[in-house]
C-alpha positions, 0 to 999 in steps of 0.5 A: 496523490496521496495525501501528505498529511499524517492522519491517525488511522483506525485500523492496525494490523496483524503479524505480517501485514500492511495497510497501503493507500494507492497512489492515483493512477496516471491521467495521461499516457507518456504520449500526453493522451488525457484518459478518461477514467473507464480506460484507467489502469489499477494503480500499482504504487501506494503509500505504507499507512502501517506495519503490523509487529511481524510474523510469530515464527516457530521459536516464538520471536517475532520476524521484522519487517522490512518495511516502515511507515511512510515507505513508498512501494509497488505491488501486484495489481490484485494484491491485497483486501481493498477496503474503505476507511474514513472515505479512504480507499486503502489496501491491507496485504502481505508483507510479500505481496509487495514488489519492491520499495520504492528508493528516492 
């Protein structure tokens, strides 16, 4: 699972981009079978670490983003760019690449 503690991030996303930390892939199937690392699928859930100021519109105003720091989201399997900062795997993607916000 993603760490719950708040760690300062040295990345500030621009425009409508969002920084997401993927949550760990499931270790077991629904039937209880343990999966080896090679059989795990890429995670599609993550926690938002930072959001940009919003996309600049033609009239000079910025559109507001529907996400905020701490939200849990679902994104496409191969969306965004994978990078590593301070030993943490994170994704930077546009807000439009995010499919849904998980509501608890």
